[in-house]
C-alpha positions in Angstrom: 107.6 8.8 42.1 106.2 11.9 43.9 102.8 12.1 45.4 100.8 15.4 45.0 98.6 16.5 47.9 96.1 18.8 46.5 94.3 20.8 49.1 90.8 22.3 48.4 88.8 24.6 50.4 86.8 27.6 50.7 87.3 31.2 52.1 85.1 32.3 55.0 83.3 34.8 52.7 82.5 31.9 50.2 81.3 29.7 52.9 79.0 32.6 54.3 77.7 33.0 50.7 76.8 29.2 50.8 79.3 28.6 47.6 81.4 25.8 49.4 80.4 23.3 46.8 80.8 25.4 43.8 84.2 26.7 44.9 85.4 23.2 45.6 84.2 21.9 42.3 86.1 24.6 40.3 89.3 23.9 42.1 88.9 20.2 41.2 88.1 21.0 37.7 91.3 23.0 37.4 93.2 20.1 38.8 91.6 17.8 36.3 92.4 20.3 33.4 96.1 20.2 34.4 96.3 16.4 35.0 94.1 15.1 32.3 92.7 11.7 32.0 95.7 9.8 32.7 95.0 7.1 35.4 98.8 6.7 35.9 99.0 10.3 36.9 95.9 10.1 39.1 97.6 7.3 41.2 99.9 9.8 42.5 97.4 12.5 43.7 95.7 12.8 47.2 93.0 15.2 47.4 92.4 16.8 50.8 89.5 19.0 51.6 90.2 21.7 54.4 87.1 23.4 55.3 87.6 27.1 56.4 86.3 26.2 59.9 88.8 23.6 60.5 91.7 25.8 60.0 90.6 28.9 61.9 88.2 31.7 61.3 
């Protein structure tokens, strides 16, 4: 099967506003809403956190 790489991360403005955790939780909740509770589907998901400072500011 196919593996999904789901990248989460915040914008510079979100980081400056100290909203990093809230932003990433919202992104993960959106993913969970799409995938649901199926353990089989989650086996094919990789979650990668890309903080804004690691990709250039």
